[in-house]
C-alpha positions, 0 to 999 in steps of 0.5 A: 471402163469408167465410174461415173455418179449421178444425183438420180436414176433419170440423170444417171439414164440421160447422161448414158443414154446420150453418151451410147447415142454419141457412140462414145461408150457402148453400153453402161449399167445404171446402180441405184441406191448407192450412199456416197459418203465424203468430204466436200467444202469443209462439211461431210456430206451423207448424200444417195447417189446411183453409179454408172459403170460405161464401157467404152473402147476409145482411149480418148477420155478427155471427149467423155470427161467434155461431154460429162461436164456439160451433161452433169449438174455437179460442180464436180463430178465423180469420173473415174476411168479404169484399165480392163485387163482381161475379160470374156473374148466374145463380150470384149468383141462386143464392146468394141464392136458398139462403141465410138 
């Protein structure tokens, strides 16, 4: 599973759709209206963003990372991979069958 933030729903959908079409991810959930507070370049930022939760099957995170760097407008996009240790077997099978 990979978490990514995007500046708005349109950009989140564009990136998610591209990654699904290219079979790099099985699916993405777009969660609107996330508020992010963080320090960037010495200043505190307080911004609205969109959270994207992506289900992946490939161990090739580097390929997803490279593609997101091209598609994402941020200089340093948030992109975090989390390992899934268990889940509903039928759902996990669908993810395996759907992804890249």
